[in-house]
C-alpha positions in Angstrom: 20.2 4.5 13.2 20.4 2.3 10.1 23.0 3.1 7.5 21.5 5.4 4.9 22.3 5.3 1.2 22.2 8.4 -1.0 22.3 8.6 -4.8 23.4 11.7 -6.7 22.7 11.6 -10.4 24.5 13.3 -13.3 22.2 15.6 -15.1 22.3 15.7 -18.9 20.0 18.5 -20.2 19.6 17.2 -23.7 19.0 13.6 -22.5 16.4 14.7 -20.0 14.3 16.6 -22.4 14.5 13.8 -24.9 13.3 11.2 -22.4 10.3 13.3 -21.1 9.3 14.5 -24.5 6.0 12.7 -24.6 4.8 14.3 -21.5 5.0 17.8 -23.0 2.1 17.7 -25.5 -0.4 17.6 -22.6 1.2 20.3 -20.5 0.4 23.6 -22.3 -0.4 25.5 -25.5 3.2 26.4 -26.3 6.6 24.7 -25.9 7.6 27.3 -23.4 4.6 26.7 -21.2 5.1 22.9 -21.5 8.7 23.1 -20.4 7.9 25.4 -17.5 5.4 22.9 -16.1 7.7 19.9 -16.6 10.4 21.8 -14.8 8.1 22.1 -11.7 8.1 18.3 -11.5 11.8 18.0 -12.3 12.8 20.4 -9.5 10.4 19.3 -6.7 11.5 17.2 -3.8 9.0 14.4 -3.2 9.0 12.2 -0.2 7.5 8.7 -0.3 6.9 7.0 3.1 6.3 3.3 2.5 7.8 1.8 -0.7 5.6 -1.3 -1.0 2.7 -2.0 -3.4 1.9 1.6 -4.1 4.8 3.7 -2.9 7.5 1.7 -4.7 5.6 1.9 -8.0 5.0 5.6 -7.5 8.7 6.2 -7.0 9.6 4.5 -10.3 6.7 6.2 -12.2 7.8 9.6 -10.9 11.3 9.1 -12.1 10.1 7.9 -15.5 8.0 11.1 -15.7 10.9 13.3 -15.0 11.0 13.8 -11.2 14.7 14.1 -10.1 14.6 14.4 -6.3 13.1 11.7 -4.0 13.2 10.8 -0.4 12.2 7.1 0.3 11.5 5.6 3.7 10.5 2.1 4.7 11.8 -0.1 7.6 10.4 -3.3 6.2 12.0 -6.1 4.3 10.4 -7.9 1.3 8.8 -11.2 2.0 7.3 -13.8 -0.2 3.8 -12.4 0.2 4.9 -9.1 -1.3 5.7 -10.7 -4.7 1.9 -10.7 -5.4 1.8 -6.9 -5.8 4.9 -4.9 -4.8 7.4 -3.4 -7.2 10.8 -4.7 -6.4 9.7 -7.9 -4.7 11.0 -11.1 -6.2 12.7 -14.2 -5.0 16.1 -12.5 -5.2 15.1 -9.5 -3.0 13.2 -11.4 -0.3 14.8 -10.3 3.0 16.2 -7.0 1.7 15.0 -3.5 2.8 12.2 -2.2 0.5 13.4 1.4 0.4 16.9 0.4 -0.6 15.7 -2.0 -3.4 13.3 0.6 -4.8 16.0 3.3 -4.7 18.4 1.1 -6.6 15.7 0.4 -9.3 14.7 4.1 -9.5 18.3 5.3 -9.9 19.1 2.7 -12.5 16.2 3.9 -14.7 17.8 7.1 -15.7 20.9 7.7 -13.4 20.1 11.5 -13.3 18.1 11.4 -10.0 18.9 12.3 -6.5 17.6 9.9 -3.8 17.9 9.8 -0.1 17.0 6.5 1.5 15.7 6.1 5.1 15.8 2.3 5.7 14.8 2.8 9.4 11.5 4.3 8.1 9.7 7.1 9.8 9.9 7.3 13.6 9.5 10.2 16.0 13.3 10.6 15.7 13.6 10.7 11.9 10.3 12.3 10.8 11.5 15.9 11.0 14.7 15.2 9.2 12.9 13.3 6.5 10.4 16.1 6.0 13.1 18.8 5.8 13.4 19.9 2.2 10.3 18.0 0.9 7.8 19.9 -1.2 5.3 17.1 -1.2 5.0 13.8 0.8 3.1 10.6 0.0 2.1 8.7 3.1 2.0 5.1 2.2 3.0 3.9 5.6 1.9 0.5 6.9 -1.7 0.5 8.1 -1.1 -0.1 11.8 1.8 2.5 12.2 -0.2 5.0 14.3 2.7 6.5 16.4 5.0 6.9 13.4 2.3 8.3 11.2 1.5 10.9 13.8 5.2 11.9 13.9 5.2 12.3 10.1 2.1 14.4 10.1 3.4 16.6 13.0 6.6 17.2 11.0 4.5 18.1 8.0 2.5 20.7 10.0 5.7 22.2 11.3 7.2 22.5 7.7 7.0 25.8 5.9 8.0 24.2 2.7 5.9 21.0 2.2 2.6 22.0 0.5 0.5 19.0 1.1 0.4 15.3 1.8 -1.5 12.5 0.0 -2.5 9.2 1.5 -4.0 6.6 -0.8 -5.0 3.2 0.6 -6.7 0.4 -1.4 -9.7 -1.4 0.1 -11.0 -4.3 -1.8 -11.4 -3.0 -5.4 -11.5 0.7 -4.4 -8.9 3.4 -4.2 -9.4 6.2 -1.6 -7.6 9.5 -1.8 -7.0 11.6 1.4 -5.4 15.0 1.2 -3.8 16.7 4.1 -3.0 20.4 4.1 -1.9 22.8 6.8 -5.5 23.9 7.2 -7.2 20.4 7.0 -8.3 18.2 9.8 -5.2 16.6 11.4 -4.5 12.9 11.4 -4.8 12.8 15.2 -8.3 14.3 15.0 -9.3 11.9 12.2 -8.1 8.8 14.0 -9.0 9.9 17.5 -6.7 7.3 18.9 -3.8 8.0 21.3 -0.5 7.4 19.6 0.6 4.9 22.4 -2.8 3.1 22.6 -2.8 -0.6 23.1 -4.1 -2.4 20.0 -7.2 -3.9 21.5 -10.0 -5.1 19.3 -11.9 -1.9 20.0 -9.0 0.3 19.1 -8.4 -1.6 15.9 -12.1 -1.4 14.9 -11.9 2.4 15.5 -8.7 2.6 13.4 -10.4 0.7 10.6 -13.5 2.9 10.8 -11.4 6.1 10.7 -8.8 5.0 8.2 -11.2 3.5 5.7 -14.0 5.8 4.5 -15.9 3.1 2.7 -15.9 -0.5 3.6 -16.8 -3.0 0.9 -20.1 -5.0 1.1 -18.2 -8.2 0.2 -16.8 -10.2 1.8 -18.9 -10.0 5.0 -17.7 -8.1 8.0 -16.8 -11.3 10.0 -14.2 -12.2 7.3 -12.9 -8.7 7.2 -12.6 -8.7 11.1 -10.7 -12.0 10.8 -8.0 -10.3 8.8 -7.8 -6.9 10.6 -8.5 -8.2 14.2 -7.3 -11.8 14.4 -4.4 -11.7 12.0 -3.6 -8.0 12.3 -3.1 -7.9 8.5 -4.7 -5.9 5.8 -5.9 -8.0 2.8 -4.9 -6.4 -0.5 -6.2 -7.5 -3.9 -3.1 -7.6 -6.1 -4.5 -5.7 -9.1 -5.6 -2.7 -7.0 -2.2 -1.1 -6.0 -1.3 -0.4 -9.7 -4.6 1.4 -10.1 -3.7 3.5 -6.9 -0.3 4.2 -8.3 -1.8 5.7 -11.5 -4.3 7.8 -9.6 -1.7 9.1 -7.1 0.9 10.0 -9.7 -1.7 11.6 -12.0 -3.0 13.7 -9.2 0.3 14.7 -7.7 1.9 15.6 -11.1 -1.2 17.6 -12.1 -1.0 19.6 -8.9 2.7 20.1 -9.0 2.5 21.3 -12.6 -0.5 23.5 -11.9 -2.4 22.2 -14.9 -5.6 24.3 -15.6 -9.0 22.8 -15.0 -8.0 20.3 -12.4 -10.9 19.6 -10.0 -9.7 20.3 -6.4 -9.6 17.3 -4.1 -11.6 17.6 -0.8 -9.2 17.8 2.1 -9.5 15.7 5.3 -12.1 14.9 6.6 -13.3 14.6 3.0 -12.0 12.2 0.5 -12.2 11.0 -3.1 -12.9 7.4 -4.2 -12.8 5.3 -7.3 -14.5 1.9 -7.2 -13.5 -0.4 -10.0 -16.0 -3.1 -9.0 -19.0 -0.7 -9.3 -17.2 1.6 -11.8 -18.1 4.7 -9.9 -16.0 7.7 -8.7 -17.0 10.6 -6.4 -15.6 13.3 -4.2 -17.1 13.4 -0.7 -16.7 16.3 1.8 -17.2 16.1 5.5 -16.9 13.4 8.2 -17.8 10.1 6.8 -17.8 8.4 10.2 -20.6 10.7 11.5 -23.0 9.8 8.7 
């Protein structure tokens, strides 16, 4: 097991409320109501699995907004290609563990947060421990991590505390939102791929089909296959992860704070999508792969 770092911040009540003050005006009709909702975010424990282009930015945004308890997991190290989009990636951090770098950055923002770092990432051996104590988990794990993703979701279903999981991939110029609850379709049912399956072209095609509700019409499928099948890499347009960060943090914070009038997300096998290329957004129930 990799050495794990932990951060324990020193909480200053007056400083905290001063720094989150601009949140409050949108959280209720009275100062008491506003503070009560902010406290829900402050006191929640949020797990983020995958601290790359979306997950790393989400961690920093949550701390800025007043979240004080995070668990971060990622086994990968920054490389030069990550500089294009990932918070924490620069020439000085190439070769360093992503979760450790993001944890340092998040702690240094306010120094009042508590962060547990899992530099080994999520595995069947660490998933249950990571999930323990989490109220919400964001699954931003690398695309091809089927076995480890299954372990994370099994730990979620076994948890009495964690309320839901969100997974938000970017595809081309779209952001897709998947929500898992204890009553939703499971990730194993959605993917319908054995966790120890060999990654043949047919298996990868099925993973792409089940993990990506809407494939873009440009570029053509041959070029998309070249990336997913031949190179085993997911192409990512650098401007899309920041859009996903905003959507994920907005949705998570609104649900944690129980803001009135929030439209419920469809749960798996449904999804929500925002397409910046066509400037459309919609919520879609049901199994997209059977349409």
